[in-house]
mmCIF file of the N, C-alpha and C atoms, coordinates in Angstrom:
data_MODEL
# 
_entry.id   MODEL 
# 
loop_
_atom_site.group_PDB 
_atom_site.id 
_atom_site.type_symbol 
_atom_site.label_atom_id 
_atom_site.label_alt_id 
_atom_site.label_comp_id 
_atom_site.label_asym_id 
_atom_site.label_entity_id 
_atom_site.label_seq_id 
_atom_site.pdbx_PDB_ins_code 
_atom_site.Cartn_x 
_atom_site.Cartn_y 
_atom_site.Cartn_z 
_atom_site.occupancy 
_atom_site.B_iso_or_equiv 
_atom_site.pdbx_formal_charge 
_atom_site.auth_seq_id 
_atom_site.auth_comp_id 
_atom_site.auth_asym_id 
_atom_site.auth_atom_id 
_atom_site.pdbx_PDB_model_num 
ATOM 1   N N  . MET A 1 1  ? 119.457 189.741 7.330   1.00 0.00 ? 1  MET A N  1 
ATOM 2   C CA . MET A 1 1  ? 118.532 190.102 6.075   1.00 0.00 ? 1  MET A CA 1 
ATOM 3   C C  . MET A 1 1  ? 119.043 191.671 5.422   1.00 0.00 ? 1  MET A C  1 
ATOM 4   N N  . ILE A 1 2  ? 119.288 191.558 4.124   1.00 0.00 ? 2  ILE A N  1 
ATOM 5   C CA . ILE A 1 2  ? 119.499 192.747 3.550   1.00 0.00 ? 2  ILE A CA 1 
ATOM 6   C C  . ILE A 1 2  ? 118.109 193.773 3.730   1.00 0.00 ? 2  ILE A C  1 
ATOM 7   N N  . ASP A 1 3  ? 118.701 195.200 4.117   1.00 0.00 ? 3  ASP A N  1 
ATOM 8   C CA . ASP A 1 3  ? 117.691 195.928 3.874   1.00 0.00 ? 3  ASP A CA 1 
ATOM 9   C C  . ASP A 1 3  ? 117.450 196.616 2.724   1.00 0.00 ? 3  ASP A C  1 
ATOM 10  N N  . LEU A 1 4  ? 116.273 196.233 2.078   1.00 0.00 ? 4  LEU A N  1 
ATOM 11  C CA . LEU A 1 4  ? 116.139 196.793 0.825   1.00 0.00 ? 4  LEU A CA 1 
ATOM 12  C C  . LEU A 1 4  ? 115.759 198.246 0.491   1.00 0.00 ? 4  LEU A C  1 
ATOM 13  N N  . ASN A 1 5  ? 115.352 198.960 1.853   1.00 0.00 ? 5  ASN A N  1 
ATOM 14  C CA . ASN A 1 5  ? 115.428 200.413 1.548   1.00 0.00 ? 5  ASN A CA 1 
ATOM 15  C C  . ASN A 1 5  ? 116.395 201.472 0.821   1.00 0.00 ? 5  ASN A C  1 
ATOM 16  N N  . ASN A 1 6  ? 117.533 200.613 1.103   1.00 0.00 ? 6  ASN A N  1 
ATOM 17  C CA . ASN A 1 6  ? 118.866 201.569 0.665   1.00 0.00 ? 6  ASN A CA 1 
ATOM 18  C C  . ASN A 1 6  ? 119.342 201.225 -0.738  1.00 0.00 ? 6  ASN A C  1 
ATOM 19  N N  . LEU A 1 7  ? 118.670 200.027 -1.424  1.00 0.00 ? 7  LEU A N  1 
ATOM 20  C CA . LEU A 1 7  ? 119.356 199.632 -2.502  1.00 0.00 ? 7  LEU A CA 1 
ATOM 21  C C  . LEU A 1 7  ? 118.624 200.151 -3.929  1.00 0.00 ? 7  LEU A C  1 
ATOM 22  N N  . THR A 1 8  ? 119.348 200.119 -4.947  1.00 0.00 ? 8  THR A N  1 
ATOM 23  C CA . THR A 1 8  ? 118.781 200.647 -6.280  1.00 0.00 ? 8  THR A CA 1 
ATOM 24  C C  . THR A 1 8  ? 117.545 199.665 -6.680  1.00 0.00 ? 8  THR A C  1 
ATOM 25  N N  . SER A 1 9  ? 116.746 200.057 -7.435  1.00 0.00 ? 9  SER A N  1 
ATOM 26  C CA . SER A 1 9  ? 115.564 199.155 -8.034  1.00 0.00 ? 9  SER A CA 1 
ATOM 27  C C  . SER A 1 9  ? 116.188 197.886 -8.833  1.00 0.00 ? 9  SER A C  1 
ATOM 28  N N  . GLU A 1 10 ? 117.473 198.074 -9.365  1.00 0.00 ? 10 GLU A N  1 
ATOM 29  C CA . GLU A 1 10 ? 117.927 196.871 -10.210 1.00 0.00 ? 10 GLU A CA 1 
ATOM 30  C C  . GLU A 1 10 ? 118.388 195.987 -8.944  1.00 0.00 ? 10 GLU A C  1 
ATOM 31  N N  . GLU A 1 11 ? 119.184 196.477 -7.912  1.00 0.00 ? 11 GLU A N  1 
ATOM 32  C CA . GLU A 1 11 ? 119.694 195.425 -6.786  1.00 0.00 ? 11 GLU A CA 1 
ATOM 33  C C  . GLU A 1 11 ? 118.416 194.810 -6.028  1.00 0.00 ? 11 GLU A C  1 
ATOM 34  N N  . LYS A 1 12 ? 117.291 195.516 -5.856  1.00 0.00 ? 12 LYS A N  1 
ATOM 35  C CA . LYS A 1 12 ? 116.203 195.025 -5.172  1.00 0.00 ? 12 LYS A CA 1 
ATOM 36  C C  . LYS A 1 12 ? 115.706 193.894 -6.077  1.00 0.00 ? 12 LYS A C  1 
ATOM 37  N N  . ALA A 1 13 ? 115.560 194.327 -7.570  1.00 0.00 ? 13 ALA A N  1 
ATOM 38  C CA . ALA A 1 13 ? 115.096 193.100 -8.457  1.00 0.00 ? 13 ALA A CA 1 
ATOM 39  C C  . ALA A 1 13 ? 115.848 191.714 -8.250  1.00 0.00 ? 13 ALA A C  1 
ATOM 40  N N  . MET A 1 14 ? 117.358 191.979 -8.551  1.00 0.00 ? 14 MET A N  1 
ATOM 41  C CA . MET A 1 14 ? 118.229 190.836 -8.304  1.00 0.00 ? 14 MET A CA 1 
ATOM 42  C C  . MET A 1 14 ? 117.975 190.176 -6.824  1.00 0.00 ? 14 MET A C  1 
ATOM 43  N N  . ILE A 1 15 ? 117.679 190.746 -5.776  1.00 0.00 ? 15 ILE A N  1 
ATOM 44  C CA . ILE A 1 15 ? 117.612 190.289 -4.448  1.00 0.00 ? 15 ILE A CA 1 
ATOM 45  C C  . ILE A 1 15 ? 116.268 189.411 -4.577  1.00 0.00 ? 15 ILE A C  1 
ATOM 46  N N  . GLU A 1 16 ? 115.057 190.145 -5.141  1.00 0.00 ? 16 GLU A N  1 
ATOM 47  C CA . GLU A 1 16 ? 113.812 189.407 -4.962  1.00 0.00 ? 16 GLU A CA 1 
ATOM 48  C C  . GLU A 1 16 ? 113.893 188.245 -6.016  1.00 0.00 ? 16 GLU A C  1 
ATOM 49  N N  . ALA A 1 17 ? 114.263 188.206 -6.994  1.00 0.00 ? 17 ALA A N  1 
ATOM 50  C CA . ALA A 1 17 ? 114.744 187.014 -8.053  1.00 0.00 ? 17 ALA A CA 1 
ATOM 51  C C  . ALA A 1 17 ? 115.354 186.004 -7.430  1.00 0.00 ? 17 ALA A C  1 
ATOM 52  N N  . ARG A 1 18 ? 116.466 186.147 -6.645  1.00 0.00 ? 18 ARG A N  1 
ATOM 53  C CA . ARG A 1 18 ? 117.027 185.297 -5.735  1.00 0.00 ? 18 ARG A CA 1 
ATOM 54  C C  . ARG A 1 18 ? 116.215 184.490 -4.682  1.00 0.00 ? 18 ARG A C  1 
ATOM 55  N N  . ARG A 1 19 ? 115.532 185.453 -4.036  1.00 0.00 ? 19 ARG A N  1 
ATOM 56  C CA . ARG A 1 19 ? 114.656 184.887 -2.866  1.00 0.00 ? 19 ARG A CA 1 
ATOM 57  C C  . ARG A 1 19 ? 113.624 183.922 -3.674  1.00 0.00 ? 19 ARG A C  1 
ATOM 58  N N  . GLU A 1 20 ? 112.965 184.615 -4.467  1.00 0.00 ? 20 GLU A N  1 
ATOM 59  C CA . GLU A 1 20 ? 111.967 183.478 -5.266  1.00 0.00 ? 20 GLU A CA 1 
ATOM 60  C C  . GLU A 1 20 ? 112.313 182.452 -5.727  1.00 0.00 ? 20 GLU A C  1 
ATOM 61  N N  . TYR A 1 21 ? 113.393 182.249 -6.582  1.00 0.00 ? 21 TYR A N  1 
ATOM 62  C CA . TYR A 1 21 ? 114.281 180.830 -6.838  1.00 0.00 ? 21 TYR A CA 1 
ATOM 63  C C  . TYR A 1 21 ? 114.224 180.178 -5.597  1.00 0.00 ? 21 TYR A C  1 
ATOM 64  N N  . LYS A 1 22 ? 115.066 180.606 -4.437  1.00 0.00 ? 22 LYS A N  1 
ATOM 65  C CA . LYS A 1 22 ? 114.962 179.928 -3.268  1.00 0.00 ? 22 LYS A CA 1 
ATOM 66  C C  . LYS A 1 22 ? 113.595 179.173 -2.595  1.00 0.00 ? 22 LYS A C  1 
ATOM 67  N N  . ARG A 1 23 ? 112.619 180.237 -3.043  1.00 0.00 ? 23 ARG A N  1 
ATOM 68  C CA . ARG A 1 23 ? 111.361 179.651 -2.417  1.00 0.00 ? 23 ARG A CA 1 
ATOM 69  C C  . ARG A 1 23 ? 110.861 178.567 -2.933  1.00 0.00 ? 23 ARG A C  1 
ATOM 70  N N  . LYS A 1 24 ? 111.091 178.667 -4.452  1.00 0.00 ? 24 LYS A N  1 
ATOM 71  C CA . LYS A 1 24 ? 110.383 177.564 -5.325  1.00 0.00 ? 24 LYS A CA 1 
ATOM 72  C C  . LYS A 1 24 ? 111.191 176.269 -5.067  1.00 0.00 ? 24 LYS A C  1 
ATOM 73  N N  . TRP A 1 25 ? 112.538 176.500 -4.975  1.00 0.00 ? 25 TRP A N  1 
ATOM 74  C CA . TRP A 1 25 ? 113.510 175.433 -4.954  1.00 0.00 ? 25 TRP A CA 1 
ATOM 75  C C  . TRP A 1 25 ? 113.033 174.709 -3.613  1.00 0.00 ? 25 TRP A C  1 
ATOM 76  N N  . ARG A 1 26 ? 113.025 175.383 -2.600  1.00 0.00 ? 26 ARG A N  1 
ATOM 77  C CA . ARG A 1 26 ? 112.783 174.700 -1.295  1.00 0.00 ? 26 ARG A CA 1 
ATOM 78  C C  . ARG A 1 26 ? 111.285 174.046 -1.198  1.00 0.00 ? 26 ARG A C  1 
ATOM 79  N N  . ALA A 1 27 ? 110.303 174.589 -1.905  1.00 0.00 ? 27 ALA A N  1 
ATOM 80  C CA . ALA A 1 27 ? 108.952 174.210 -2.248  1.00 0.00 ? 27 ALA A CA 1 
ATOM 81  C C  . ALA A 1 27 ? 109.099 172.557 -2.866  1.00 0.00 ? 27 ALA A C  1 
ATOM 82  N N  . ALA A 1 28 ? 110.090 172.690 -3.986  1.00 0.00 ? 28 ALA A N  1 
ATOM 83  C CA . ALA A 1 28 ? 110.220 171.444 -4.937  1.00 0.00 ? 28 ALA A CA 1 
ATOM 84  C C  . ALA A 1 28 ? 111.179 170.340 -4.403  1.00 0.00 ? 28 ALA A C  1 
ATOM 85  N N  . ASN A 1 29 ? 111.710 170.584 -3.180  1.00 0.00 ? 29 ASN A N  1 
ATOM 86  C CA . ASN A 1 29 ? 112.723 169.879 -2.837  1.00 0.00 ? 29 ASN A CA 1 
ATOM 87  C C  . ASN A 1 29 ? 112.801 169.665 -1.198  1.00 0.00 ? 29 ASN A C  1 
ATOM 88  N N  . PRO A 1 30 ? 111.391 169.339 -0.546  1.00 0.00 ? 30 PRO A N  1 
ATOM 89  C CA . PRO A 1 30 ? 111.360 169.211 0.806   1.00 0.00 ? 30 PRO A CA 1 
ATOM 90  C C  . PRO A 1 30 ? 111.999 167.969 1.514   1.00 0.00 ? 30 PRO A C  1 
ATOM 91  N N  . ASP A 1 31 ? 112.445 167.123 0.966   1.00 0.00 ? 31 ASP A N  1 
ATOM 92  C CA . ASP A 1 31 ? 113.284 166.043 1.652   1.00 0.00 ? 31 ASP A CA 1 
ATOM 93  C C  . ASP A 1 31 ? 114.893 166.379 1.712   1.00 0.00 ? 31 ASP A C  1 
ATOM 94  N N  . LYS A 1 32 ? 115.482 167.387 0.566   1.00 0.00 ? 32 LYS A N  1 
ATOM 95  C CA . LYS A 1 32 ? 116.655 168.085 0.588   1.00 0.00 ? 32 LYS A CA 1 
ATOM 96  C C  . LYS A 1 32 ? 116.817 168.853 2.027   1.00 0.00 ? 32 LYS A C  1 
ATOM 97  N N  . VAL A 1 33 ? 115.670 169.744 1.901   1.00 0.00 ? 33 VAL A N  1 
ATOM 98  C CA . VAL A 1 33 ? 115.786 170.783 2.853   1.00 0.00 ? 33 VAL A CA 1 
ATOM 99  C C  . VAL A 1 33 ? 115.671 170.130 4.233   1.00 0.00 ? 33 VAL A C  1 
ATOM 100 N N  . ALA A 1 34 ? 114.802 169.291 4.550   1.00 0.00 ? 34 ALA A N  1 
ATOM 101 C CA . ALA A 1 34 ? 114.585 168.541 5.758   1.00 0.00 ? 34 ALA A CA 1 
ATOM 102 C C  . ALA A 1 34 ? 116.104 167.821 6.303   1.00 0.00 ? 34 ALA A C  1 
ATOM 103 N N  . ARG A 1 35 ? 116.584 167.332 5.156   1.00 0.00 ? 35 ARG A N  1 
ATOM 104 C CA . ARG A 1 35 ? 117.860 166.501 5.547   1.00 0.00 ? 35 ARG A CA 1 
ATOM 105 C C  . ARG A 1 35 ? 118.963 167.572 6.007   1.00 0.00 ? 35 ARG A C  1 
ATOM 106 N N  . HIS A 1 36 ? 119.114 168.748 5.084   1.00 0.00 ? 36 HIS A N  1 
ATOM 107 C CA . HIS A 1 36 ? 120.003 169.963 5.546   1.00 0.00 ? 36 HIS A CA 1 
ATOM 108 C C  . HIS A 1 36 ? 119.561 170.316 6.710   1.00 0.00 ? 36 HIS A C  1 
ATOM 109 N N  . ASN A 1 37 ? 118.170 170.377 7.170   1.00 0.00 ? 37 ASN A N  1 
ATOM 110 C CA . ASN A 1 37 ? 118.248 171.174 8.674   1.00 0.00 ? 37 ASN A CA 1 
ATOM 111 C C  . ASN A 1 37 ? 118.522 170.045 9.766   1.00 0.00 ? 37 ASN A C  1 
ATOM 112 N N  . LYS A 1 38 ? 118.118 168.775 9.548   1.00 0.00 ? 38 LYS A N  1 
ATOM 113 C CA . LYS A 1 38 ? 118.691 167.590 10.503  1.00 0.00 ? 38 LYS A CA 1 
ATOM 114 C C  . LYS A 1 38 ? 119.905 167.764 10.726  1.00 0.00 ? 38 LYS A C  1 
ATOM 115 N N  . ASN A 1 39 ? 120.895 167.522 9.397   1.00 0.00 ? 39 ASN A N  1 
ATOM 116 C CA . ASN A 1 39 ? 122.421 167.826 9.810   1.00 0.00 ? 39 ASN A CA 1 
ATOM 117 C C  . ASN A 1 39 ? 122.841 168.934 10.356  1.00 0.00 ? 39 ASN A C  1 
ATOM 118 N N  . PHE A 1 40 ? 122.158 170.169 10.211  1.00 0.00 ? 40 PHE A N  1 
ATOM 119 C CA . PHE A 1 40 ? 122.495 171.284 10.750  1.00 0.00 ? 40 PHE A CA 1 
ATOM 120 C C  . PHE A 1 40 ? 122.437 171.351 12.160  1.00 0.00 ? 40 PHE A C  1 
ATOM 121 N N  . TYR A 1 41 ? 121.277 171.001 12.655  1.00 0.00 ? 41 TYR A N  1 
ATOM 122 C CA . TYR A 1 41 ? 121.261 171.000 14.072  1.00 0.00 ? 41 TYR A CA 1 
ATOM 123 C C  . TYR A 1 41 ? 121.845 169.783 14.968  1.00 0.00 ? 41 TYR A C  1 
ATOM 124 N N  . GLU A 1 42 ? 122.080 168.654 14.183  1.00 0.00 ? 42 GLU A N  1 
ATOM 125 C CA . GLU A 1 42 ? 122.752 167.739 14.613  1.00 0.00 ? 42 GLU A CA 1 
ATOM 126 C C  . GLU A 1 42 ? 124.216 168.075 15.114  1.00 0.00 ? 42 GLU A C  1 
ATOM 127 N N  . LYS A 1 43 ? 124.674 168.750 14.041  1.00 0.00 ? 43 LYS A N  1 
ATOM 128 C CA . LYS A 1 43 ? 126.432 169.545 14.038  1.00 0.00 ? 43 LYS A CA 1 
ATOM 129 C C  . LYS A 1 43 ? 126.440 170.446 15.265  1.00 0.00 ? 43 LYS A C  1 
ATOM 130 N N  . LEU A 1 44 ? 125.069 171.365 15.375  1.00 0.00 ? 44 LEU A N  1 
ATOM 131 C CA . LEU A 1 44 ? 125.069 172.432 16.311  1.00 0.00 ? 44 LEU A CA 1 
ATOM 132 C C  . LEU A 1 44 ? 125.115 171.750 17.824  1.00 0.00 ? 44 LEU A C  1 
ATOM 133 N N  . ALA A 1 45 ? 124.202 170.570 17.858  1.00 0.00 ? 45 ALA A N  1 
ATOM 134 C CA . ALA A 1 45 ? 124.203 170.027 19.116  1.00 0.00 ? 45 ALA A CA 1 
ATOM 135 C C  . ALA A 1 45 ? 125.464 169.428 19.489  1.00 0.00 ? 45 ALA A C  1 
ATOM 136 N N  . LYS A 1 46 ? 126.055 168.950 18.719  1.00 0.00 ? 46 LYS A N  1 
ATOM 137 C CA . LYS A 1 46 ? 127.705 168.470 18.914  1.00 0.00 ? 46 LYS A CA 1 
ATOM 138 C C  . LYS A 1 46 ? 128.422 169.395 19.491  1.00 0.00 ? 46 LYS A C  1 
ATOM 139 N N  . LEU A 1 47 ? 128.244 170.778 18.592  1.00 0.00 ? 47 LEU A N  1 
ATOM 140 C CA . LEU A 1 47 ? 129.387 171.624 19.120  1.00 0.00 ? 47 LEU A CA 1 
ATOM 141 C C  . LEU A 1 47 ? 128.883 172.332 20.375  1.00 0.00 ? 47 LEU A C  1 
ATOM 142 N N  . LYS A 1 48 ? 127.713 172.296 20.948  1.00 0.00 ? 48 LYS A N  1 
ATOM 143 C CA . LYS A 1 48 ? 127.300 172.650 22.120  1.00 0.00 ? 48 LYS A CA 1 
ATOM 144 C C  . LYS A 1 48 ? 127.583 171.740 23.343  1.00 0.00 ? 48 LYS A C  1 
ATOM 145 N N  . GLU A 1 49 ? 127.701 170.332 22.958  1.00 0.00 ? 49 GLU A N  1 
ATOM 146 C CA . GLU A 1 49 ? 127.811 169.324 23.655  1.00 0.00 ? 49 GLU A CA 1 
ATOM 147 C C  . GLU A 1 49 ? 129.436 169.550 24.034  1.00 0.00 ? 49 GLU A C  1 
ATOM 148 N N  . GLY A 1 50 ? 130.318 169.784 23.108  1.00 0.00 ? 50 GLY A N  1 
ATOM 149 C CA . GLY A 1 50 ? 131.579 170.016 23.166  1.00 0.00 ? 50 GLY A CA 1 
ATOM 150 C C  . GLY A 1 50 ? 132.155 170.891 23.960  1.00 0.00 ? 50 GLY A C  1 
ATOM 151 N N  . GLU A 1 51 ? 131.061 172.083 24.026  1.00 0.00 ? 51 GLU A N  1 
ATOM 152 C CA . GLU A 1 51 ? 131.448 173.491 24.863  1.00 0.00 ? 51 GLU A CA 1 
ATOM 153 C C  . GLU A 1 51 ? 131.315 172.969 26.357  1.00 0.00 ? 51 GLU A C  1 
ATOM 154 N N  . LYS A 1 52 ? 130.203 172.320 26.832  1.00 0.00 ? 52 LYS A N  1 
ATOM 155 C CA . LYS A 1 52 ? 129.838 171.870 28.108  1.00 0.00 ? 52 LYS A CA 1 
ATOM 156 C C  . LYS A 1 52 ? 130.822 170.977 28.852  1.00 0.00 ? 52 LYS A C  1 
ATOM 157 N N  . ASN A 1 53 ? 131.607 170.017 27.683  1.00 0.00 ? 53 ASN A N  1 
ATOM 158 C CA . ASN A 1 53 ? 132.619 169.562 28.478  1.00 0.00 ? 53 ASN A CA 1 
ATOM 159 C C  . ASN A 1 53 ? 134.025 170.003 28.595  1.00 0.00 ? 53 ASN A C  1 
# 
């Protein structure tokens, strides 16, 4: 996560706007978020399983 204390007010505003957009998008698309999370953790599990063998 980016430390907002060391940024200019313009940079902070850009970051906050991006975060707000992403929050709204995730709230409007819970099915896509859930599908992405499922795929991510399935892929991670496969990678971990490959390391064990």
